[in-house]
C-alpha positions in Angstrom: 54.1 -70.7 -35.6 52.1 -68.9 -33.2 51.4 -65.3 -34.2 51.7 -62.8 -30.8 50.4 -59.5 -30.2 53.9 -57.9 -30.3 54.2 -58.7 -33.8 50.7 -57.4 -34.5 50.7 -54.1 -33.0 49.2 -51.9 -35.5 48.4 -47.8 -35.3 49.4 -45.0 -37.0 49.8 -41.2 -36.5 47.8 -39.6 -39.3 44.4 -39.5 -37.4 46.4 -37.8 -34.3 48.3 -35.5 -36.3 44.9 -34.3 -37.7 43.2 -33.9 -34.3 46.1 -31.8 -32.8 47.1 -30.2 -35.8 44.0 -29.3 -38.0 41.1 -29.6 -35.8 42.0 -28.8 -32.4 43.5 -25.6 -31.6 46.6 -26.6 -30.0 48.3 -23.3 -30.3 45.9 -22.4 -27.4 47.3 -24.5 -25.1 50.9 -24.3 -26.2 50.8 -20.3 -25.9 49.8 -20.6 -22.3 51.7 -19.5 -19.6 52.8 -23.3 -18.6 53.9 -24.5 -22.2 55.2 -21.0 -23.8 58.8 -21.4 -25.3 58.7 -25.3 -24.9 56.8 -27.3 -27.2 54.8 -26.2 -30.4 52.4 -27.4 -32.9 55.6 -27.8 -35.3 57.1 -30.6 -32.7 53.9 -32.8 -32.9 55.0 -35.2 -36.1 58.5 -35.8 -34.4 56.8 -36.5 -31.1 54.0 -38.8 -32.3 56.3 -40.6 -34.6 58.7 -41.8 -32.1 55.9 -42.1 -29.6 54.5 -44.9 -32.3 58.0 -46.4 -32.9 58.8 -46.7 -29.2 55.4 -48.6 -28.6 56.1 -50.8 -31.7 60.0 -51.5 -30.9 60.0 -51.3 -26.9 56.6 -52.0 -25.5 54.7 -54.3 -27.8 57.4 -57.1 -27.9 56.4 -57.9 -24.3 52.7 -58.3 -24.9 53.2 -61.8 -25.6 55.1 -62.4 -22.3 52.1 -60.7 -20.6 49.4 -62.7 -22.1 51.5 -66.2 -22.3 53.9 -66.4 -19.3 52.0 -63.8 -17.0 52.7 -63.6 -13.4 54.0 -65.7 -10.8 53.1 -65.1 -7.3 55.4 -66.8 -4.8 55.9 -66.0 -1.2 53.8 -63.0 -1.1 55.8 -61.7 -4.3 54.5 -60.8 -7.7 57.4 -62.1 -10.4 56.8 -60.3 -13.8 58.5 -61.1 -16.9 61.4 -58.9 -17.9 59.9 -57.7 -21.0 57.3 -56.0 -18.5 60.3 -54.2 -16.8 61.9 -53.4 -19.9 58.6 -51.9 -21.3 57.7 -49.9 -17.9 61.4 -48.4 -17.9 61.2 -47.6 -21.5 58.1 -45.3 -20.8 59.6 -43.8 -17.5 63.0 -43.1 -19.2 61.3 -41.4 -22.3 59.3 -38.8 -20.6 56.1 -40.7 -21.2 55.1 -41.4 -17.7 54.0 -39.0 -14.4 56.6 -36.5 -15.1 54.0 -35.1 -17.5 51.8 -34.2 -14.3 54.8 -32.4 -12.5 54.0 -28.7 -12.7 57.9 -28.2 -11.9 58.9 -30.0 -15.0 59.7 -28.1 -17.9 59.7 -30.8 -20.4 56.0 -31.7 -19.7 53.8 -32.0 -22.6 50.0 -31.4 -22.4 48.0 -33.8 -21.4 45.7 -33.8 -24.9 49.5 -34.9 -26.4 50.2 -37.4 -23.7 47.1 -38.9 -24.0 47.4 -39.5 -27.8 50.7 -41.1 -27.3 49.2 -43.2 -24.7 47.0 -44.8 -27.2 49.9 -46.2 -28.7 51.5 -47.4 -25.6 48.3 -49.2 -24.1 47.6 -50.8 -27.4 51.0 -51.8 -27.4 50.7 -53.7 -24.2 47.4 -52.7 -22.1 49.1 -54.9 -18.9 51.9 -52.5 -18.3 49.4 -49.8 -18.8 48.1 -50.7 -15.4 51.6 -50.3 -13.7 52.2 -46.8 -14.8 49.1 -45.2 -15.5 48.2 -44.4 -11.9 51.5 -42.8 -11.1 50.3 -39.0 -12.6 47.1 -39.1 -10.8 48.5 -40.3 -7.2 51.3 -37.9 -7.5 48.8 -35.4 -8.3 47.0 -35.7 -5.2 49.9 -35.6 -3.0 50.9 -32.2 -4.7 47.3 -31.0 -4.2 46.6 -32.1 -0.6 49.9 -33.5 0.7 51.9 -31.7 3.6 55.3 -30.0 2.6 57.1 -32.9 4.3 55.0 -35.7 2.1 56.0 -33.8 -1.1 59.4 -33.3 -0.5 59.6 -37.2 0.5 57.6 -38.7 -2.2 56.9 -36.5 -5.2 60.2 -36.6 -7.1 60.2 -40.4 -7.0 56.6 -40.9 -7.9 56.8 -38.3 -10.8 59.7 -40.2 -12.3 58.5 -43.7 -11.7 61.3 -44.7 -9.5 58.3 -45.4 -7.1 55.0 -46.8 -8.2 51.5 -45.9 -7.3 48.1 -47.5 -6.7 44.7 -46.4 -6.0 43.2 -48.5 -3.1 39.3 -48.1 -2.7 37.6 -51.6 -3.3 37.3 -54.2 -0.6 35.7 -57.4 -0.5 32.3 -56.2 1.0 32.8 -52.5 -0.4 33.2 -52.3 -4.0 31.1 -49.7 -5.9 29.7 -48.6 -2.4 32.6 -47.2 -1.2 31.1 -46.0 1.7 30.7 -49.6 3.1 34.5 -49.9 3.6 35.8 -51.2 6.8 39.5 -50.3 6.5 40.4 -48.4 9.9 42.9 -45.4 10.3 44.0 -45.2 14.3 45.4 -41.9 15.2 49.1 -42.4 16.9 51.1 -39.7 19.1 52.2 -37.9 15.7 49.8 -35.6 13.7 48.8 -36.7 10.5 50.1 -40.4 11.0 47.9 -43.4 11.4 48.0 -46.7 11.9 46.0 -48.5 9.1 44.4 -51.7 9.2 42.1 -53.4 6.5 42.1 -55.5 3.4 41.7 -54.0 -0.1 41.4 -56.0 -3.3 41.4 -55.9 -7.3 44.3 -53.3 -6.6 46.1 -53.1 -9.9 49.8 -53.1 -9.3 49.4 -53.6 -5.8 52.3 -55.7 -5.8 55.3 -56.1 -8.3 58.8 -56.4 -8.9 59.4 -53.5 -11.0 60.0 -50.7 -9.0 61.7 -50.7 -5.5 58.5 -49.0 -3.8 55.0 -49.0 -4.4 52.9 -45.7 -2.9 49.3 -46.9 -1.9 46.9 -44.2 -2.0 44.4 -45.8 0.7 40.8 -45.0 1.5 40.0 -45.9 5.3 37.7 -44.3 8.0 39.5 -42.6 11.0 38.0 -43.7 14.4 34.8 -41.7 15.2 34.5 -40.2 11.7 31.0 -40.6 10.3 29.5 -43.4 8.6 29.5 -44.0 4.9 31.0 -41.9 2.4 31.0 -38.9 4.3 33.6 -40.1 7.0 36.1 -41.7 4.5 39.7 -40.4 4.5 42.9 -41.0 2.1 46.1 -42.0 3.1 49.4 -42.5 1.6 50.4 -45.9 2.8 54.2 -46.9 1.3 55.0 -50.6 1.1 58.4 -49.4 2.6 59.0 -46.3 4.9 61.3 -43.8 3.5 64.3 -43.3 5.8 65.8 -40.1 6.7 67.5 -39.5 3.4 64.1 -40.3 1.6 65.4 -43.4 0.3 63.6 -47.1 0.8 64.0 -47.7 4.8 61.8 -50.5 6.7 58.9 -52.9 5.5 55.6 -51.0 6.4 53.5 -54.0 6.9 51.8 -54.0 3.6 51.1 -57.5 2.3 49.9 -59.1 -0.7 47.7 -62.0 0.1 47.1 -63.2 -3.7 46.4 -62.2 -7.2 43.4 -62.7 -9.3 43.3 -65.0 -11.9 41.7 -63.0 -14.7 40.3 -63.7 -18.4 42.5 -60.7 -19.9 45.2 -58.5 -18.6 47.1 -61.4 -17.5 50.4 -59.5 -17.2 48.5 -56.8 -15.0 49.2 -57.9 -11.0 45.6 -57.3 -9.6 46.2 -57.7 -6.0 44.5 -58.5 -2.8 46.4 -56.1 -0.4 46.4 -56.3 3.6 47.5 -53.4 5.6 48.5 -54.1 9.2 48.6 -57.8 9.8 50.8 -57.3 12.3 49.2 -54.0 13.5 52.4 -52.0 12.1 51.4 -50.2 9.0 51.7 -46.6 9.0 49.5 -44.2 6.8 50.0 -40.3 6.1 46.7 -38.5 5.9 46.4 -36.0 2.9 44.8 -33.0 4.0 42.6 -32.5 7.0 41.2 -34.9 9.5 37.6 -34.9 10.0 36.2 -32.0 12.3 33.3 -32.1 14.7 30.8 -33.4 12.0 32.9 -36.4 11.3 33.5 -35.4 7.6 36.7 -36.7 6.2 37.6 -35.5 2.6 39.2 -38.7 1.5 36.6 -39.6 -1.5 36.4 -35.7 -2.8 40.2 -36.1 -3.1 40.0 -39.4 -4.8 37.7 -38.4 -7.5 40.1 -36.1 -8.7 42.3 -39.2 -9.7 39.3 -41.1 -10.4 37.9 -38.9 -13.0 41.3 -39.1 -15.0 41.1 -43.2 -14.4 37.8 -43.1 -15.9 39.1 -41.4 -19.0 41.8 -43.6 -18.9 39.7 -46.4 -19.4 37.4 -45.1 -22.2 40.9 -44.6 -24.2 42.2 -47.8 -23.2 39.3 -49.6 -24.8 39.4 -47.3 -27.9 43.2 -48.1 -28.1 42.9 -51.8 -28.2 39.7 -51.6 -30.7 42.3 -49.5 -32.9 44.9 -52.2 -32.9 41.9 -54.9 -33.5 40.9 -52.6 -36.4 44.1 -52.3 -38.4 44.8 -55.9 -37.9 41.5 -56.9 -39.4 41.8 -54.5 -42.3 45.2 -55.9 -42.8 43.8 -59.5 -42.8 40.8 -58.5 -45.1 43.2 -57.1 -47.9 45.1 -60.5 -47.8 42.9 -63.1 -47.1 41.1 -64.5 -50.5 37.8 -66.0 -50.0 34.6 -66.2 -52.1 33.5 -64.2 -54.9 32.5 -60.4 -54.6 29.0 -59.7 -55.8 30.7 -57.0 -58.2 32.7 -59.5 -60.0 31.3 -63.2 -59.4 33.5 -64.8 -61.7 37.0 -64.6 -59.8 38.1 -65.3 -56.2 38.6 -62.0 -54.2 40.1 -61.0 -51.0 37.4 -60.6 -48.6 37.6 -56.7 -48.1 35.8 -56.7 -51.8 32.8 -58.2 -49.9 30.3 -55.5 -48.8 29.7 -56.9 -45.4 33.1 -57.0 -44.6 33.4 -53.6 -45.8 30.7 -52.6 -43.6 32.2 -54.0 -40.4 35.6 -52.2 -41.1 33.6 -49.2 -41.8 31.6 -49.9 -38.4 35.1 -50.0 -36.7 36.9 -47.1 -38.5 33.9 -44.5 -37.6 33.3 -45.7 -34.2 37.2 -45.5 -33.3 37.4 -42.1 -34.9 34.4 -41.0 -32.9 35.7 -42.3 -29.7 39.3 -40.8 -30.1 38.0 -37.6 -31.1 35.5 -37.1 -28.1 38.4 -38.6 -25.4 41.1 -36.2 -26.9 38.5 -33.3 -26.9 38.1 -34.0 -23.6 41.8 -33.7 -22.4 42.2 -30.8 -24.6 39.7 -29.2 -22.3 41.4 -30.8 -19.2 44.4 -28.3 -20.5 42.4 -25.5 -21.2 40.9 -25.5 -17.7 44.2 -26.1 -16.0 46.3 -23.8 -18.0 44.3 -21.0 -19.9 44.2 -17.6 -18.4 40.9 -17.0 -20.2 38.4 -17.0 -17.6 35.5 -17.8 -19.6 37.2 -20.6 -21.6 38.5 -21.9 -18.1 34.4 -21.8 -17.0 33.2 -23.3 -20.2 35.6 -26.2 -20.2 34.8 -27.3 -16.5 31.3 -27.4 -17.3 31.8 -29.7 -20.4 34.4 -31.9 -18.2 31.8 -32.6 -16.2 29.5 -34.1 -19.0 32.1 -35.5 -21.2 34.0 -37.5 -18.4 31.3 -40.3 -18.0 30.6 -40.3 -21.7 34.2 -41.1 -23.0 34.3 -43.8 -20.0 31.2 -45.6 -20.7 30.3 -45.1 -24.2 34.0 -45.6 -25.4 34.6 -48.8 -23.4 31.2 -50.5 -24.2 31.5 -49.6 -27.9 35.3 -50.7 -27.9 34.1 -54.3 -27.6 31.5 -54.2 -30.4 34.3 -52.9 -32.7 36.9 -55.8 -31.6 34.0 -58.3 -32.1 33.4 -56.7 -35.6 37.0 -57.3 -36.3 36.9 -60.9 -34.8 34.2 -61.7 -37.5 36.3 -60.3 -39.9 38.9 -63.2 -39.1 36.1 -65.8 -39.3 37.1 -68.8 -37.5 40.6 -67.8 -37.2 39.6 -64.7 -35.0 38.5 -67.2 -32.3 41.8 -68.8 -32.3 44.5 -67.4 -30.0 46.8 -67.8 -32.9 45.7 -64.3 -33.9 45.7 -61.2 -31.9 41.9 -60.2 -31.7 41.1 -62.7 -29.2 43.4 -61.3 -26.7 42.2 -58.0 -27.6 38.7 -58.9 -26.7 39.8 -60.8 -23.7 42.0 -57.6 -22.5 39.4 -54.8 -23.1 36.6 -56.3 -21.3 37.4 -55.2 -18.1 37.3 -51.3 -19.3 33.6 -51.3 -18.9 34.1 -52.4 -15.2 36.6 -50.6 -14.1 36.6 -47.3 -12.2 32.8 -47.3 -11.4 31.0 -49.7 -13.9 29.5 -48.0 -16.7 25.9 -48.3 -15.2 27.3 -45.9 -12.4 28.6 -43.8 -15.1 25.2 -43.7 -16.8 23.4 -42.9 -13.4 26.3 -40.0 -13.2 25.2 -38.6 -16.5 21.4 -38.6 -16.1 21.2 -38.2 -12.2 23.4 -35.5 -11.6 25.2 -34.1 -15.2 21.9 -33.4 -16.6 20.4 -31.7 -13.6 23.5 -29.7 -12.7 22.2 -25.9 -11.9 18.7 -26.8 -13.1 19.6 -28.1 -16.2 21.5 -25.4 -17.6 24.8 -26.7 -17.7 23.5 -29.5 -19.9 21.4 -27.3 -22.1 24.2 -25.4 -22.9 26.3 -28.4 -24.0 23.5 -29.2 -26.3 22.8 -26.1 -27.7 26.6 -26.1 -28.8 25.4 -28.8 -31.0 22.2 -27.4 -32.1 24.1 -24.0 -33.0 26.9 -25.9 -35.0 24.1 -27.7 -37.3 22.3 -24.1 -37.7 25.9 -22.5 -38.9 26.6 -25.6 -40.9 23.5 -27.2 -42.6 23.8 -25.8 -45.8 27.3 -26.9 -46.3 27.9 -28.1 -49.8 27.9 -32.1 -50.2 26.6 -32.6 -46.4 22.9 -31.5 -46.8 21.9 -35.1 -46.0 24.3 -35.5 -43.1 22.7 -32.4 -41.4 19.3 -32.9 -42.1 19.8 -36.7 -40.6 22.0 -34.9 -37.6 19.0 -32.5 -36.9 16.9 -35.2 -37.1 19.0 -36.9 -34.4 18.8 -33.9 -32.2 15.0 -34.0 -32.3 15.0 -37.4 -31.4 17.3 -36.6 -28.6 15.2 -33.8 -27.2 12.3 -36.2 -27.6 14.1 -38.3 -25.5 15.0 -36.2 -22.7 11.3 -35.2 -22.7 10.1 -39.0 -22.3 12.8 -39.5 -20.0 11.5 -36.5 -17.8 8.1 -38.0 -17.6 9.5 -41.1 -15.9 11.9 -39.5 -13.3 9.7 -39.7 -10.6 9.1 -43.2 -11.0 11.2 -45.4 -8.6 13.4 -48.0 -10.6 12.3 -46.3 -13.9 15.4 -44.1 -14.8 17.7 -46.9 -13.5 16.7 -49.4 -16.3 17.4 -46.7 -19.0 20.3 -45.1 -17.7 23.0 -47.0 -20.0 20.9 -46.4 -22.9 20.6 -42.8 -22.3 24.4 -42.6 -22.2 24.6 -44.4 -25.2 22.4 -42.4 -26.9 24.4 -39.1 -25.8 27.5 -40.5 -27.0 26.0 -41.1 -30.4 24.9 -37.8 -30.7 27.9 -36.3 -29.6 30.1 -38.5 -31.9 28.0 -38.0 -34.6 28.8 -33.9 -34.1 32.5 -34.5 -33.5 32.8 -36.7 -36.7 30.9 -34.4 -39.1 32.7 -31.2 -37.6 35.7 -33.2 -38.7 34.5 -33.9 -42.0 34.1 -30.4 -42.9 38.0 -29.7 -42.7 38.5 -32.6 -44.7 36.5 -32.0 -47.4 38.0 -28.3 -47.4 41.3 -30.5 -47.6 40.2 -32.5 -50.7 39.1 -29.4 -52.7 42.5 -27.8 -51.8 44.5 -30.9 -52.7 42.5 -32.9 -55.3 42.1 -36.7 -55.5 45.9 -37.4 -56.7 47.4 -36.1 -53.7 48.9 -38.8 -51.4 46.8 -37.6 -48.5 43.6 -38.0 -50.1 42.7 -41.3 -48.9 42.7 -40.0 -45.5 40.5 -36.9 -45.9 38.2 -39.1 -47.8 38.4 -41.4 -45.1 37.2 -38.6 -42.2 34.5 -37.6 -44.9 33.3 -41.5 -45.0 33.2 -42.1 -41.2 31.0 -38.8 -40.7 28.5 -40.0 -43.3 28.6 -44.0 -42.4 28.1 -42.9 -38.6 25.6 -40.1 -39.3 23.2 -42.2 -41.4 23.9 -45.8 -39.7 24.3 -45.2 -36.2 22.9 -42.0 -35.3 19.2 -42.8 -36.2 19.2 -45.4 -33.2 18.3 -42.6 -30.8 15.0 -42.4 -32.7 14.3 -45.9 -31.8 15.0 -45.4 -28.3 13.2 -42.6 -28.0 10.0 -44.9 -28.9 11.1 -47.5 -26.6 11.3 -44.5 -23.8 7.9 -43.6 -25.0 6.5 -47.2 -24.3 7.3 -46.7 -20.6 7.8 -50.4 -20.1 7.5 -51.6 -16.6 8.6 -55.3 -17.4 11.7 -55.3 -15.3 9.9 -53.8 -12.3 7.3 -56.2 -12.2 8.9 -59.4 -13.3 9.4 -61.9 -10.4 12.9 -62.7 -9.8 12.3 -66.2 -9.7 11.9 -66.2 -13.4 15.3 -66.0 -14.0 16.0 -69.3 -12.0 13.5 -71.8 -14.2 
């Protein structure tokens, strides 16, 4: 019998409870004016437990359908499995969707908690994730930049999920280089209303049969606007125009020309969308039209949504890696093969083999690092948006700038390595579609590509974030890690870990110096940028893990080894120790690579790749 992903969705709430109740100070969020009198830390167990239960029982059962049945495209329409519809409306009807971004919704949860829950829901069926995750960001743009009429017409249905939303940037000839787009916006005789004409591709959820309307947030250039990214504007383009009562009305000449056939996320419709085939597609401008300088505000507006989508990509990779990890651990505890070095006389479960334990530890340590940096970043979003402490808000804004490309790229790249280790534990069975890890690897492969490829994230970190305010912001970010080392380097039982962490910091600063030496050489930074971001992620991950380990060690001393929670806290200490001793030293090797200033990539003729 084929084992489906639905029956193999696995995760736990334990680490999320630790992060939200013991590590992050969620009281600072719950006590803000936005959340005061609503949820509290005491509610977290109930919320997380029920979210995980819902993910297992209501969302995960559709994952096999998403992958094996997939989508049908007939007469311009996308047909999804019934289980996809059921999962979507479970998420919406239980308050896990875009309502949490609604500033008027008194039941909304902080983003830190929301995205802890999203790890379960994405891991349960990542194909459905592309159909509902864009809703909050798109509604937020209408909230921030839309006219009162647009807000009144669209927001309630977008927040509730009754109407879905998309983000439409990419075109056949304009991918990462958005400024090359050719979509046009032609003014009508009504202010703020334009006729939209153009083609967008790779639009997640661009067409589906789940919601009664789809609200496209599309980038286009108004006639006469400046060339390149400067002249781009952002438009609300509904599939169906709302009628006088705000309900679905006339078709708005938004057509799906086809869906992509992908290696993963087969239940997620990735569409080619044509606007204005009959020259009858209306779009509604968000914000102001370009002035005399021809400058539009579209890209600036879209990046508000894009940054959330980038964090989503990092968390999504981690979510699938977590499912693969739990499955591989379970499999390793049951599969009997070979004899362990410690007891060669009897056949053993493979979890007793040292290399299998290494692969499990590799996954565990990395996933906990990814989860820590992702939720810590959403915590900064909650502080930045809702705190009344001006200094705290200022600091959060700075750290969000730095953390966003790290979470997006380091977590999504690294998740693939974790899933690969999980697959290896299964041996030949892992390469078989009868087991869950093969699909997880296929599904997760998109996240390093989505929302700006990971090279773009790396150049953002190296070219912009490290140099913000003449490097002061990044220096402050690094100094927080250094100050933490100074304050804790004598912590009993962690002396070796802090010694290695300090060496990692020294190696990182050596890397910075070597990077600075080549900054002026054309092409040099570009070939190293991805590795610089990975090195930054390793340093940040090590810092967060040992910060958690210090808390865990105190709990061990308090509870003792016989306590039922001992294994969890011992695991937190082990994750930090393994990561610092095995992963962090890689920064030193990369610092040496940078010192060599290798120019092979710059000098090698392209012809060598074709012989």
